[in-house]
VOGU-3710 file (C-alpha; in Angstrom, 3 decimals, decimal comma):
1> mrkqpkfstp> 119,485/38,027/-83,382  119,057/34,120/-83,109  121,481/31,794/-81,353  123,178/29,283/-83,567  122,595/25,693/-82,249  125,666/24,220/-80,688  126,699/20,964/-82,461  128,241/18,109/-80,562  131,183/16,360/-82,169  131,310/12,671/-81,943
11> pvgskrpgie> 133,756/10,811/-79,895  137,309/10,608/-81,635  138,603/6,964/-81,674  137,580/3,789/-83,287  137,725/1,535/-80,172  135,054/-1,161/-80,091  132,699/-1,259/-76,950  132,377/-4,284/-74,458  129,383/-6,354/-73,800  128,027/-3,256/-71,831
21> stpdvvrhep> 126,704/-1,874/-74,806  125,270/-5,375/-75,784  121,536/-5,627/-75,845  120,180/-7,852/-72,939  118,546/-10,144/-75,309  122,089/-11,207/-76,756  123,140/-11,830/-73,271  120,699/-14,303/-72,859  121,221/-16,137/-76,015  123,164/-19,758/-76,144
31> mtwglglvdf> 126,948/-19,099/-76,700  128,433/-20,473/-79,559  131,971/-20,593/-80,600  133,739/-18,853/-83,933  136,964/-20,059/-85,365  137,418/-17,212/-87,894  139,853/-15,391/-85,828  142,013/-18,286/-84,432  145,537/-17,304/-84,279  147,708/-20,197/-85,112
41> dgewgwrkld> 150,916/-18,654/-84,571  152,541/-16,226/-82,053  153,149/-16,790/-78,325  149,477/-18,139/-77,685  149,003/-19,738/-81,097  146,732/-22,667/-81,429  149,412/-24,434/-83,170  151,118/-25,119/-79,616  147,851/-26,930/-78,476  149,178/-30,220/-76,639
51> pddierlhee> 147,444/-33,143/-78,463  146,682/-34,298/-75,233  144,538/-31,251/-74,397  142,570/-31,148/-77,756  140,195/-33,973/-76,251  139,804/-32,217/-72,842  139,402/-28,570/-74,815  136,694/-30,294/-77,146  134,775/-31,669/-74,067  134,893/-28,229/-72,078
61> lvelegetlh> 133,728/-26,268/-75,115  130,938/-28,686/-75,654  129,759/-28,455/-72,189  129,856/-24,745/-72,061  128,258/-24,340/-75,540  124,631/-23,105/-75,178  125,107/-21,668/-71,909  124,391/-17,968/-71,902  126,977/-15,412/-71,707  124,819/-13,915/-68,671
71> dlretakvke> 125,091/-17,226/-66,842  129,022/-18,076/-67,684  129,864/-14,299/-66,644  127,914/-15,217/-63,364  130,120/-18,220/-62,430  133,327/-16,454/-63,660  133,851/-18,935/-66,435  134,229/-15,623/-69,072  134,998/-12,244/-68,261  135,993/-8,834/-70,128
81> ipaqhmvrea> 139,799/-7,822/-69,524  140,674/-4,421/-71,011  143,320/-4,746/-73,617  145,502/-2,679/-71,500  145,750/-5,290/-69,016  147,280/-7,719/-71,256  151,244/-8,373/-71,581  153,083/-5,988/-73,970  153,511/-9,267/-76,304  149,826/-9,806/-76,296
91> qqrldllgle> 149,042/-6,064/-77,217  151,691/-6,093/-79,965  150,423/-9,622/-81,257  146,801/-7,741/-81,316  148,304/-4,935/-83,371  149,959/-7,476/-85,672  146,815/-9,363/-86,340  145,044/-5,945/-87,313  142,773/-6,126/-84,088  144,262/-3,035/-82,394
101> ehdtlwelrl> 140,764/-1,337/-82,343  139,438/-3,632/-79,622  139,660/-2,157/-76,306  138,471/-5,325/-74,553  139,305/-9,169/-74,974  137,506/-12,022/-73,220  138,959/-14,880/-71,137  137,344/-18,342/-71,121  138,367/-20,062/-68,090  138,847/-23,644/-68,602
111> kgkrrtwglm> 139,741/-26,368/-65,935  143,165/-25,524/-64,213  145,277/-22,468/-65,596  143,986/-23,152/-68,883  142,638/-20,040/-70,793  141,555/-19,477/-74,135  141,273/-15,647/-75,051  138,872/-14,371/-77,595  136,373/-11,355/-78,777  132,548/-11,207/-78,489
121> rgsvfcllww> 130,685/-10,615/-81,539  126,677/-11,004/-80,431  126,593/-14,353/-78,403  129,576/-15,662/-80,477  132,932/-16,192/-78,781  135,417/-15,879/-81,351  138,492/-17,841/-80,367  141,492/-16,007/-80,819  144,436/-17,499/-78,396  145,281/-20,894/-76,644
131> dpdetachpp> 146,740/-19,755/-73,178  147,569/-23,115/-71,288  149,516/-21,459/-68,530  147,691/-18,158/-68,096  150,441/-15,911/-69,159  148,730/-13,546/-71,778  147,372/-11,263/-68,917  149,232/-9,483/-66,279  147,649/-10,692/-63,082  145,336/-8,574/-61,083
141> pkgnrrr> 147,176/-6,357/-58,185  147,468/-8,408/-54,847  144,341/-8,240/-53,117  142,115/-7,441/-56,161  140,325/-9,734/-58,118  139,247/-9,007/-61,823  135,587/-8,810/-62,411
//
């Protein structure tokens, strides 16, 4: 009697993978910025961007544009943060925006405490939130650094 082959079932869930599944070639492409996901409302909405910060933000993004994702990660300018590390309000805002399937957000560190949050699509950092006071994510446990 012949044995029947075993069929594996695909993993359940629709979470989108982070950069680890991105081909190396993408990691070494110049970084660009996407504006299609910008959230204007909510706690970290871009409408809250202080007019004094607009010029500084523009200068910093222009300065970083063209750097590779690999280089930005090496200098800790950008890093992946698991969605479950975000504060509850941020997780709820993702749900409200229909982005709950993303298990990773990306933090772009600017000068001072200022941050912008987004999603990576290839070598495009899709801007999502403006976080001038670093409040969208829980701090790492004492003695630990997020990598």
